[in-house]
FIVOLUM-898956 format. One record per residue: residue number from 0; residue in three letters; y, x, z of N, C-alpha, C in turn. Coordinates in Angstrom, 3 decimals, decimal comma. Last residue first. Layout:
BEGIN
<atom NUM "ALA" <Y X Z> <Y X Z> <Y X Z>>
...
This chain:
BEGIN
<atom 193 "ILE" <-125,181 117,801 -55,569> <-126,291 117,351 -56,445> <-127,306 118,457 -56,629>>
<atom 192 "LEU" <-123,314 119,081 -54,009> <-123,978 117,896 -53,464> <-125,156 117,421 -54,298>>
<atom 191 "GLU" <-122,460 121,225 -55,606> <-122,987 121,483 -54,272> <-123,809 120,306 -53,732>>
<atom 190 "LYS" <-121,493 119,907 -57,870> <-122,599 120,864 -57,999> <-123,278 121,084 -56,644>>
<atom 189 "VAL" <-119,329 118,479 -56,767> <-120,449 117,773 -57,413> <-121,680 118,673 -57,433>>
<atom 188 "MET" <-117,676 120,590 -55,937> <-118,218 119,650 -54,943> <-119,423 118,903 -55,506>>
<atom 187 "GLU" <-117,113 121,800 -58,402> <-117,747 122,601 -57,346> <-118,365 121,692 -56,281>>
<atom 186 "TRP" <-115,822 119,662 -59,725> <-117,131 120,130 -60,196> <-117,848 120,953 -59,122>>
<atom 185 "VAL" <-113,420 119,549 -58,317> <-114,358 118,422 -58,216> <-115,755 118,882 -58,636>>
<atom 184 "GLU" <-112,349 122,003 -59,172> <-112,579 121,758 -57,742> <-113,578 120,616 -57,542>>
<atom 183 "PRO" <-112,110 121,639 -61,976> <-113,040 122,645 -61,433> <-113,344 122,437 -59,945>>
<atom 182 "ILE" <-110,167 119,458 -61,949> <-111,506 119,274 -62,515> <-112,478 120,332 -61,985>>
<atom 181 "SER" <-108,428 119,309 -58,754> <-108,544 119,687 -60,165> <-109,975 119,449 -60,645>>
<atom 180 "LYS" <-107,462 116,618 -56,597> <-108,317 117,773 -56,891> <-108,331 118,036 -58,392>>
<atom 179 "SER" <-106,260 114,345 -55,463> <-105,439 115,512 -55,835> <-106,250 116,775 -56,109>>
<atom 178 "THR" <-109,331 113,220 -54,341> <-107,880 113,069 -54,192> <-107,162 114,384 -54,477>>
<atom 177 "CYS" <-112,041 112,979 -54,488> <-111,383 113,739 -55,557> <-109,869 113,674 -55,477>>
<atom 176 "ASP" <-114,728 112,973 -52,484> <-113,297 112,661 -52,435> <-112,562 113,575 -53,413>>
<atom 175 "ILE" <-117,786 111,655 -53,204> <-116,991 112,869 -53,361> <-115,519 112,469 -53,421>>
<atom 174 "THR" <-120,775 110,384 -51,914> <-119,347 110,150 -52,146> <-118,598 111,475 -52,173>>
<atom 173 "ILE" <-123,810 109,276 -52,791> <-123,134 110,554 -52,563> <-121,665 110,338 -52,924>>
<atom 172 "LEU" <-125,818 106,762 -51,427> <-124,621 107,057 -52,213> <-124,019 108,401 -51,807>>
<atom 171 "ARG" <-127,869 105,975 -49,793> <-128,235 106,541 -51,102> <-127,032 106,955 -51,942>>
<atom 170 "GLY" <-127,765 104,538 -47,431> <-127,745 105,994 -47,359> <-128,074 106,684 -48,674>>
<atom 169 "GLU" <-127,475 101,862 -47,465> <-128,860 102,356 -47,567> <-128,933 103,885 -47,502>>
<atom 168 "LYS" <-124,745 101,698 -47,478> <-125,468 101,188 -46,305> <-126,901 101,699 -46,282>>
<atom 167 "GLU" <-124,295 102,650 -50,080> <-123,832 103,431 -48,925> <-124,568 102,999 -47,660>>
<atom 166 "LEU" <-125,302 100,598 -51,659> <-125,937 101,921 -51,728> <-125,556 102,773 -50,517>>
<atom 165 "HIS" <-123,433 98,587 -50,911> <-124,869 98,396 -50,677> <-125,596 99,748 -50,669>>
<atom 164 "ASP" <-121,062 99,686 -51,855> <-121,192 99,361 -50,427> <-122,664 99,244 -50,051>>
<atom 163 "MET" <-121,618 99,773 -54,573> <-121,488 101,030 -53,851> <-121,602 100,808 -52,338>>
<atom 162 "ILE" <-121,611 97,051 -55,115> <-122,826 97,833 -55,390> <-122,785 99,122 -54,574>>
<atom 161 "PRO" <-118,943 96,310 -54,474> <-120,059 95,812 -53,658> <-121,381 96,564 -53,891>>
<atom 160 "GLU" <-117,439 97,659 -56,561> <-117,440 98,183 -55,200> <-118,564 97,599 -54,323>>
<atom 159 "THR" <-117,683 96,073 -58,899> <-118,457 97,309 -58,746> <-118,521 97,800 -57,306>>
<atom 158 "GLU" <-116,144 93,629 -58,701> <-117,483 93,658 -59,290> <-118,316 94,885 -58,912>>
<atom 157 "LYS" <-113,652 94,005 -57,418> <-114,451 92,799 -57,159> <-115,915 92,962 -57,558>>
<atom 156 "ARG" <-112,768 96,500 -58,397> <-112,865 96,254 -56,954> <-113,792 95,082 -56,646>>
<atom 155 "TYR" <-112,850 95,999 -61,195> <-113,687 97,051 -60,602> <-113,884 96,808 -59,106>>
<atom 154 "THR" <-110,842 94,101 -61,434> <-112,231 93,734 -61,770> <-113,196 94,730 -61,138>>
<atom 153 "ASP" <-108,674 95,724 -60,714> <-108,980 94,529 -59,928> <-110,431 94,096 -60,158>>
<atom 152 "LEU" <-108,751 97,612 -62,767> <-108,926 98,046 -61,384> <-109,294 96,873 -60,476>>
<atom 151 "ARG" <-108,278 95,947 -65,013> <-109,526 96,708 -64,907> <-109,793 97,155 -63,473>>
<atom 150 "THR" <-105,702 95,024 -64,425> <-106,808 94,069 -64,567> <-108,139 94,777 -64,383>>
<atom 149 "LYS" <-104,287 97,425 -64,489> <-104,362 96,675 -63,217> <-105,479 95,641 -63,252>>
<atom 148 "ILE" <-104,692 98,098 -67,207> <-105,146 99,000 -66,136> <-105,303 98,229 -64,829>>
<atom 147 "VAL" <-103,373 96,013 -68,521> <-104,828 96,147 -68,667> <-105,394 97,034 -67,557>>
<atom 146 "VAL" <-100,745 96,607 -67,696> <-101,337 95,286 -67,432> <-102,862 95,371 -67,478>>
<atom 145 "ILE" <-100,314 99,296 -68,596> <-100,254 98,961 -67,170> <-100,900 97,612 -66,837>>
<atom 144 "ASN" <-102,868 100,358 -70,933> <-101,476 99,999 -70,622> <-101,476 99,411 -69,212>>
<atom 143 "ASP" <-105,308 101,324 -72,326> <-104,730 101,931 -71,133> <-103,234 101,638 -71,026>>
<atom 142 "ASP" <-106,196 100,422 -74,727> <-106,717 99,714 -73,558> <-106,195 100,319 -72,248>>
<atom 141 "PRO" <-105,170 102,138 -76,636> <-104,488 100,854 -76,444> <-104,980 100,086 -75,226>>
<atom 140 "ARG" <-104,724 105,491 -76,331> <-105,714 104,474 -76,008> <-105,013 103,144 -75,756>>
<atom 139 "ASN" <-103,669 108,057 -77,050> <-103,309 106,847 -77,782> <-104,361 105,753 -77,607>>
<atom 138 "LEU" <-104,057 110,234 -75,465> <-105,153 109,873 -76,375> <-104,865 108,644 -77,223>>
<atom 137 "ASP" <-101,618 110,503 -74,038> <-102,261 111,662 -74,669> <-103,272 111,276 -75,742>>
<atom 136 "LYS" <-101,056 107,895 -73,105> <-100,067 108,620 -73,906> <-100,740 109,745 -74,703>>
<atom 135 "ALA" <-103,356 107,316 -71,676> <-102,928 106,407 -72,747> <-101,974 107,116 -73,695>>
<atom 134 "ARG" <-103,329 109,332 -69,773> <-104,387 109,321 -70,794> <-103,996 108,443 -71,972>>
<atom 133 "LEU" <-101,170 108,449 -68,244> <-101,083 109,743 -68,930> <-102,111 109,817 -70,058>>
<atom 132 "LEU" <-102,264 106,094 -67,261> <-101,053 106,027 -68,094> <-100,859 107,327 -68,878>>
<atom 131 "LEU" <-104,385 107,168 -65,776> <-104,660 106,287 -66,919> <-103,451 106,159 -67,837>>
<atom 130 "ARG" <-103,057 108,645 -63,778> <-103,989 109,312 -64,697> <-104,199 108,470 -65,955>>
<atom 129 "ASN" <-101,654 106,582 -62,457> <-100,929 107,683 -63,106> <-101,806 108,399 -64,133>>
<atom 128 "ILE" <-103,827 105,088 -61,488> <-102,873 104,476 -62,427> <-102,108 105,561 -63,185>>
<atom 127 "LEU" <-105,028 106,974 -59,731> <-105,763 106,426 -60,882> <-104,807 105,878 -61,929>>
<atom 126 "GLU" <-103,038 107,294 -57,806> <-103,406 108,442 -58,640> <-104,162 107,985 -59,891>>
<atom 125 "GLU" <-103,136 104,743 -56,681> <-101,890 105,221 -57,299> <-102,165 106,401 -58,240>>
<atom 124 "GLU" <-105,817 104,622 -55,632> <-105,368 103,774 -56,744> <-104,104 104,292 -57,440>>
<atom 123 "PRO" <-107,632 107,734 -55,065> <-106,741 106,644 -54,637> <-106,137 105,910 -55,832>>
<atom 122 "VAL" <-111,003 108,259 -55,970> <-109,618 108,643 -56,257> <-108,736 107,476 -55,807>>
<atom 121 "PHE" <-114,353 109,281 -55,640> <-113,256 108,490 -55,084> <-111,908 109,101 -55,449>>
<atom 120 "LEU" <-117,204 109,062 -57,318> <-115,997 109,885 -57,318> <-114,825 109,021 -56,853>>
<atom 119 "TYR" <-120,489 108,810 -56,344> <-119,217 108,078 -56,382> <-118,060 109,060 -56,290>>
<atom 118 "VAL" <-123,757 108,814 -57,516> <-122,598 109,648 -57,190> <-121,313 108,839 -57,381>>
<atom 117 "TYR" <-127,112 108,676 -56,961> <-125,949 107,810 -57,131> <-124,718 108,559 -56,628>>
<atom 116 "LYS" <-130,093 109,743 -58,558> <-128,991 110,054 -57,635> <-127,794 109,184 -57,987>>
<atom 115 "VAL" <-133,553 109,591 -58,833> <-132,297 108,918 -59,175> <-131,251 109,248 -58,106>>
<atom 114 "GLU" <-136,201 111,219 -60,336> <-135,359 111,223 -59,148> <-134,012 110,627 -59,557>>
<atom 113 "ALA" <-138,851 109,523 -62,087> <-137,567 110,232 -62,065> <-136,888 110,141 -60,702>>
<atom 112 "GLN" <-141,118 108,003 -62,322> <-141,266 109,332 -61,722> <-139,938 110,064 -61,536>>
<atom 111 "PRO" <-140,484 105,673 -63,694> <-140,846 105,580 -62,270> <-140,920 106,934 -61,561>>
<atom 110 "PHE" <-139,029 104,722 -66,055> <-138,891 106,080 -65,524> <-139,277 106,132 -64,042>>
<atom 109 "ASN" <-139,624 102,049 -66,744> <-139,643 103,089 -67,766> <-139,595 104,520 -67,244>>
<atom 108 "GLU" <-139,576 100,370 -64,491> <-140,585 100,153 -65,534> <-140,731 101,349 -66,466>>
<atom 107 "LYS" <-137,420 101,347 -63,040> <-138,755 101,304 -62,411> <-139,848 101,176 -63,464>>
<atom 106 "LEU" <-135,317 100,969 -64,895> <-135,695 102,320 -64,473> <-137,086 102,351 -63,847>>
<atom 105 "TYR" <-135,306 98,123 -65,110> <-135,502 98,974 -66,296> <-135,967 100,381 -65,900>>
<atom 104 "VAL" <-134,700 97,352 -62,473> <-135,966 96,939 -63,104> <-136,291 97,860 -64,279>>
<atom 103 "THR" <-132,141 98,514 -62,233> <-133,207 98,853 -61,289> <-134,567 98,529 -61,885>>
<atom 102 "LEU" <-130,703 97,192 -64,265> <-130,957 98,627 -64,363> <-132,106 99,044 -63,451>>
<atom 101 "MET" <-130,602 94,585 -63,274> <-131,224 94,834 -64,575> <-131,610 96,310 -64,706>>
<atom 100 "ASP" <-129,166 95,031 -60,882> <-130,538 94,500 -60,835> <-131,278 94,788 -62,134>>
<atom 99 "ASP" <-126,750 95,924 -62,011> <-127,483 96,791 -61,092> <-128,939 96,342 -60,999>>
<atom 98 "GLN" <-125,921 93,680 -63,405> <-126,286 94,881 -64,159> <-127,096 95,834 -63,290>>
<atom 97 "ILE" <-125,423 92,085 -61,130> <-126,401 91,642 -62,143> <-126,878 92,842 -62,955>>
<atom 96 "SER" <-123,408 93,493 -59,772> <-124,729 93,366 -59,152> <-125,798 92,895 -60,142>>
<atom 95 "ASN" <-121,680 95,729 -62,108> <-121,752 94,583 -61,190> <-123,193 94,421 -60,705>>
<atom 94 "ARG" <-121,875 97,994 -63,618> <-120,542 97,624 -63,152> <-120,548 96,417 -62,215>>
<atom 93 "PRO" <-124,191 100,789 -63,745> <-123,864 99,363 -63,755> <-122,483 99,090 -63,160>>
<atom 92 "PHE" <-121,889 102,384 -65,893> <-122,930 101,359 -65,776> <-123,835 101,732 -64,617>>
<atom 91 "GLY" <-120,295 104,573 -66,179> <-119,717 103,263 -66,493> <-120,720 102,127 -66,439>>
<atom 90 "ASP" <-122,697 106,708 -67,105> <-121,284 106,725 -66,753> <-120,694 105,382 -67,172>>
<atom 89 "LEU" <-125,703 108,222 -66,381> <-125,066 106,968 -66,777> <-123,645 106,958 -66,225>>
<atom 88 "ILE" <-127,535 110,940 -67,591> <-126,455 110,511 -66,704> <-125,904 109,199 -67,257>>
<atom 87 "PHE" <-131,014 111,996 -67,752> <-129,742 111,520 -68,281> <-128,789 111,094 -67,181>>
<atom 86 "GLY" <-133,505 114,527 -68,497> <-133,055 113,301 -67,885> <-131,707 112,902 -68,449>>
<atom 85 "ASN" <-134,651 116,498 -70,056> <-134,816 116,549 -68,599> <-134,464 115,236 -67,916>>
<atom 84 "GLU" <-134,666 115,302 -72,778> <-135,443 116,468 -72,362> <-135,708 116,455 -70,854>>
<atom 83 "LEU" <-134,806 112,651 -74,834> <-134,413 112,996 -73,469> <-135,279 114,162 -73,001>>
<atom 82 "ILE" <-133,565 111,622 -77,795> <-134,579 112,523 -77,227> <-134,069 112,979 -75,867>>
<atom 81 "THR" <-132,784 108,189 -78,189> <-132,316 109,548 -77,915> <-133,471 110,372 -77,362>>
<atom 80 "ASN" <-133,329 105,531 -78,248> <-133,205 106,216 -79,538> <-132,659 107,635 -79,393>>
<atom 79 "GLU" <-133,295 104,615 -75,669> <-134,584 104,615 -76,361> <-134,532 105,307 -77,717>>
<atom 78 "ILE" <-130,563 104,780 -75,035> <-131,548 105,589 -74,300> <-132,839 105,729 -75,107>>
<atom 77 "ALA" <-129,465 102,883 -76,859> <-129,041 104,287 -76,886> <-130,066 105,191 -76,205>>
<atom 76 "ASP" <-130,766 100,532 -76,043> <-130,910 101,006 -77,420> <-130,551 102,493 -77,518>>
<atom 75 "LYS" <-129,778 100,302 -73,444> <-131,223 100,495 -73,678> <-131,475 101,066 -75,062>>
<atom 74 "LEU" <-127,018 99,879 -74,046> <-127,455 101,053 -73,296> <-128,939 101,345 -73,519>>
<atom 73 "VAL" <-127,075 97,441 -75,420> <-126,481 98,623 -76,066> <-126,976 99,891 -75,377>>
<atom 72 "ASN" <-128,240 95,807 -73,419> <-128,920 96,014 -74,702> <-128,395 97,247 -75,437>>
<atom 71 "MET" <-126,290 95,919 -71,418> <-127,654 96,393 -71,135> <-128,395 96,677 -72,432>>
<atom 70 "VAL" <-124,059 94,793 -72,716> <-124,006 96,178 -72,254> <-125,403 96,723 -71,986>>
<atom 69 "ILE" <-125,019 92,178 -73,267> <-124,599 93,071 -74,351> <-124,648 94,519 -73,874>>
<atom 68 "GLU" <-125,514 91,156 -70,699> <-126,605 91,266 -71,674> <-126,251 92,251 -72,782>>
<atom 67 "ASP" <-122,912 91,253 -69,475> <-124,056 91,990 -68,931> <-125,168 92,213 -69,960>>
<atom 66 "SER" <-119,969 91,675 -71,551> <-120,993 90,850 -70,886> <-122,241 91,662 -70,539>>
<atom 65 "VAL" <-117,468 94,072 -70,640> <-118,336 93,496 -71,672> <-119,483 92,780 -70,972>>
<atom 64 "PHE" <-114,748 93,341 -68,458> <-115,992 94,044 -68,735> <-116,773 93,313 -69,809>>
<atom 63 "VAL" <-111,328 93,207 -69,642> <-112,484 92,629 -68,954> <-113,739 93,405 -69,348>>
<atom 62 "GLY" <-109,114 94,023 -71,066> <-109,359 94,618 -69,753> <-110,507 94,015 -68,979>>
<atom 61 "ASN" <-108,725 93,238 -73,613> <-108,177 92,359 -72,584> <-108,464 92,845 -71,168>>
<atom 60 "ASP" <-110,101 95,137 -75,056> <-108,640 95,082 -75,210> <-107,970 94,213 -74,150>>
<atom 59 "ILE" <-112,771 94,445 -74,391> <-112,185 95,715 -73,937> <-110,664 95,650 -73,967>>
<atom 58 "GLN" <-113,034 91,951 -75,719> <-113,219 92,043 -74,269> <-112,570 93,309 -73,715>>
<atom 57 "ALA" <-112,582 92,689 -78,400> <-111,708 91,704 -77,750> <-111,813 91,791 -76,235>>
<atom 56 "LYS" <-114,745 94,437 -78,839> <-113,362 94,929 -78,917> <-112,401 93,976 -78,193>>
<atom 55 "ILE" <-116,962 92,707 -78,666> <-116,818 93,812 -77,713> <-115,359 94,278 -77,666>>
<atom 54 "LYS" <-116,397 91,093 -80,891> <-116,512 90,486 -79,564> <-116,322 91,551 -78,477>>
<atom 53 "LEU" <-116,545 92,916 -82,971> <-115,264 92,251 -82,697> <-115,247 91,618 -81,309>>
<atom 52 "ALA" <-119,277 93,586 -82,898> <-118,277 94,620 -82,643> <-116,932 93,995 -82,279>>
<atom 51 "PHE" <-120,354 91,040 -83,576> <-120,766 91,730 -82,344> <-119,702 92,759 -81,947>>
<atom 50 "ASP" <-119,333 90,512 -86,117> <-118,937 89,670 -84,986> <-119,226 90,342 -83,640>>
<atom 49 "ASP" <-118,521 93,743 -87,682> <-119,261 92,488 -87,555> <-118,817 91,728 -86,300>>
<atom 48 "THR" <-117,481 96,187 -88,183> <-116,524 95,070 -88,180> <-117,245 93,719 -88,088>>
<atom 47 "ARG" <-117,894 99,564 -86,894> <-118,408 98,276 -87,377> <-117,326 97,205 -87,309>>
<atom 46 "SER" <-116,786 101,821 -85,826> <-117,627 101,997 -87,020> <-118,120 100,681 -87,616>>
<atom 45 "LYS" <-115,318 101,080 -83,598> <-114,654 101,860 -84,649> <-115,462 101,904 -85,942>>
<atom 44 "THR" <-117,102 99,710 -81,987> <-115,901 98,997 -82,463> <-115,155 99,762 -83,552>>
<atom 43 "ILE" <-119,080 101,683 -81,502> <-119,429 100,428 -82,187> <-118,177 99,780 -82,780>>
<atom 42 "THR" <-117,557 103,585 -80,118> <-118,232 103,951 -81,371> <-118,558 102,704 -82,180>>
<atom 41 "ARG" <-116,809 102,119 -77,867> <-115,773 102,588 -78,787> <-116,372 102,982 -80,137>>
<atom 40 "PHE" <-119,337 101,746 -76,677> <-118,592 100,589 -77,189> <-117,508 101,011 -78,173>>
<atom 39 "LEU" <-119,967 104,388 -75,998> <-120,875 103,629 -76,879> <-120,136 102,442 -77,498>>
<atom 38 "ASP" <-117,855 104,972 -74,249> <-117,972 105,701 -75,521> <-118,869 104,961 -76,507>>
<atom 37 "GLY" <-118,518 103,149 -72,157> <-117,217 103,080 -72,838> <-117,267 103,765 -74,194>>
<atom 36 "THR" <-120,992 104,074 -71,340> <-120,930 102,767 -72,001> <-119,605 102,605 -72,733>>
<atom 35 "SER" <-122,226 107,195 -71,862> <-121,031 106,502 -71,386> <-120,965 105,163 -72,106>>
<atom 34 "PHE" <-124,728 109,316 -71,139> <-124,496 108,011 -71,755> <-123,285 107,359 -71,097>>
<atom 33 "HIS" <-125,716 112,546 -71,586> <-124,660 111,735 -70,988> <-124,492 110,443 -71,787>>
<atom 32 "ILE" <-128,676 114,244 -70,774> <-127,942 113,491 -71,788> <-126,951 112,565 -71,089>>
<atom 31 "LEU" <-128,784 117,471 -69,177> <-128,999 116,021 -69,139> <-128,179 115,363 -70,244>>
<atom 30 "GLY" <-128,552 120,169 -68,427> <-129,389 119,793 -69,569> <-129,738 118,311 -69,592>>
<atom 29 "PHE" <-126,799 120,927 -66,472> <-128,131 120,520 -66,037> <-129,065 120,138 -67,192>>
<atom 28 "LYS" <-124,463 121,658 -67,880> <-125,024 122,567 -66,869> <-126,473 122,233 -66,508>>
<atom 27 "LYS" <-123,958 119,476 -69,626> <-124,129 120,844 -70,146> <-124,848 121,741 -69,148>>
<atom 26 "SER" <-123,839 117,338 -67,795> <-124,706 117,261 -68,966> <-125,010 118,657 -69,502>>
<atom 25 "MET" <-121,799 118,109 -66,088> <-123,182 118,031 -65,602> <-124,178 118,058 -66,738>>
<atom 24 "ILE" <-119,629 117,802 -67,880> <-119,928 119,118 -67,305> <-121,380 119,148 -66,821>>
<atom 23 "GLU" <-119,800 115,032 -68,385> <-119,900 115,995 -69,495> <-120,267 117,386 -68,983>>
<atom 22 "ALA" <-119,358 114,027 -65,817> <-120,651 113,782 -66,464> <-120,873 114,745 -67,626>>
<atom 21 "GLN" <-116,699 114,735 -65,427> <-117,731 115,387 -64,616> <-119,127 115,186 -65,218>>
<atom 20 "THR" <-115,532 113,042 -67,396> <-115,299 114,495 -67,400> <-116,400 115,215 -66,630>>
<atom 19 "GLY" <-116,367 110,475 -66,592> <-116,735 111,009 -67,897> <-116,613 112,519 -67,960>>
<atom 18 "LYS" <-115,191 110,213 -64,010> <-116,643 110,122 -64,216> <-117,072 110,797 -65,515>>
<atom 17 "GLY" <-112,507 110,138 -63,345> <-113,089 111,423 -63,736> <-114,586 111,408 -63,971>>
<atom 16 "GLY" <-111,170 107,775 -62,891> <-111,598 108,564 -61,728> <-112,266 109,885 -62,061>>
<atom 15 "GLY" <-110,559 105,991 -64,840> <-109,645 107,114 -64,658> <-110,026 108,040 -63,524>>
<atom 14 "PRO" <-111,930 103,230 -63,133> <-111,442 103,766 -64,407> <-110,414 104,868 -64,153>>
<atom 13 "ALA" <-113,712 104,335 -60,125> <-112,791 103,453 -60,851> <-112,425 104,062 -62,201>>
<atom 12 "GLY" <-117,190 105,083 -59,927> <-115,796 105,430 -59,705> <-114,938 104,521 -60,566>>
<atom 11 "TYR" <-120,442 106,545 -60,325> <-119,563 105,443 -59,963> <-118,149 105,965 -59,749>>
<atom 10 "MET" <-123,219 107,542 -62,221> <-121,865 107,857 -61,788> <-121,069 106,584 -61,506>>
<atom 9 "ILE" <-126,443 108,425 -61,708> <-125,613 107,257 -61,993> <-124,245 107,491 -61,362>>
<atom 8 "ILE" <-128,832 110,488 -63,070> <-127,643 110,457 -62,220> <-126,785 109,274 -62,659>>
<atom 7 "ILE" <-132,166 111,301 -63,048> <-131,207 110,314 -63,549> <-130,047 110,295 -62,560>>
<atom 6 "LYS" <-134,710 113,603 -63,893> <-133,508 113,308 -63,105> <-132,630 112,284 -63,823>>
<atom 5 "GLN" <-136,930 113,757 -65,545> <-137,077 114,117 -64,134> <-135,892 113,671 -63,280>>
<atom 4 "VAL" <-138,656 112,720 -68,258> <-137,387 112,493 -67,556> <-137,598 112,728 -66,063>>
<atom 3 "ASN" <-141,115 112,856 -69,483> <-140,432 114,109 -69,204> <-139,106 113,937 -68,457>>
<atom 2 "LYS" <-142,084 110,307 -70,084> <-142,581 110,982 -68,885> <-141,811 112,241 -68,518>>
<atom 1 "LYS" <-140,790 107,510 -71,029> <-140,562 108,918 -71,358> <-140,874 109,751 -70,123>>
<atom 0 "MET" <-142,456 104,609 -72,209> <-141,985 105,379 -71,067> <-141,863 106,851 -71,472>>
């Protein structure tokens, strides 16, 4: 257990919703470590060619979420092998109710003293698709084509939105409307609410 962890922020939002961008800003401003499951998987698939890496790459390329056990193990490994000063931000996890249950148990066992905040960045679907297509062009991301984008958004609606509905009913979800907002405008809202 890492007793010095005081704050954990869990970022929710559809692919292309700005979670990673805002998590990076928060990381610098609040002194928190940013864990992005997407970045962790991209690092594995670019630096390794074993069966594990190929399995992850195939799932990402087809627009489906990486299996629950794999993602939890990759994330735990990253957290446990990082020096955490104040706390951390999770971006892209949990994505479904099974992962949410796994994370809840993990946090209770390892960081019982930490304050946990759940932040949802809302962006309308049409804006998300436009952002992802632009990102595909700018960053040459093969997983950002229109077929994969629509698959990812559909999976997100089915798998992740129920977690947010549950958190909202419990009054634990901080929702930020990012419709047509610039990165600095969203950051001002995030800063104010967190």
